[in-house]
N, C-alpha and C positions, 0 to 999 in steps of 0.2 A: 624830852621832845624838843624839836626845833622846827623853825620855819625858814624858808628861803624865798625872797622876793627880788625881782629884778626891776629896779627903777630906771629912770632915764639915764642917770649919770652914776649909778652905784648898784652894787648887790648888797642886800640887807639880810643878815642872818640873825634870828632871835633864838636864844637858848632859854628854854623854860625848865626851871628846876622842879622836878616831880618827886613825890615820895611823901613820907609822913613826918620826918624829923629834920630839923636844921635847914629848912628850905631857905634859899636865897632869892632875891629879886631877879627878874628876867635880865639877861644880858643881851644887848643889841650890838652886833658887829656890822659896821658899814664899810665896804671895800670900794674906795674911789680909785681913779686912775693913778694917783700919786701918793696915796696914804690909806691907812685903815684906822677907823675910830672904834673904840669900845666904850659903851655907855651902860651904866647901871644906876638905878634909883637907890639913894642912900635913905633907908627907911627911918633912920634917926633924925635926919634933917629935912627930909622931903625934897632934897635937891638931887639932880642927876649928876653923877660923877662921870667925867669924860677923859679918856686917854687917847692920844693920837700917836700912831706908830708909822714910821717911814716904811716903805716896801722892803728896804734892807733889813730893818728890825723884824719884820714879819718873816722874812726868809730865815733869819738867824733863829727866831723862836721855833719855827718848824724843825730846823736841824737840831736844836737843843732838846727837843722832846725825845729824840732817839739816842742821846749820848749820855755816858756816865758823868759823874762829877768831874769838874776840871775847868780850865780856861781855854777857850777856843777862838780862832779867827777864821772866818770864811773868806776866801779870795786872796788877792795880793796883799802883802804886808804894807802898812801905812807908815809914814815917817813920824 
């Protein structure tokens, strides 16, 4: 199950793990104008772990989901 909310400056998606075994804490993905954050409660420490991705990283992640093993670069080659 998941929810989608549109806040003033971001879109917030919450992924809820459902089922009977091996359930994980909810994951909250917040898409801002210039980055995306992913947060999840660490049940062992009681602290929220947060990862920030640039929009370029999000684009590459989306592309990676449809590709086989390998090393890839999207767009022009960098020096």
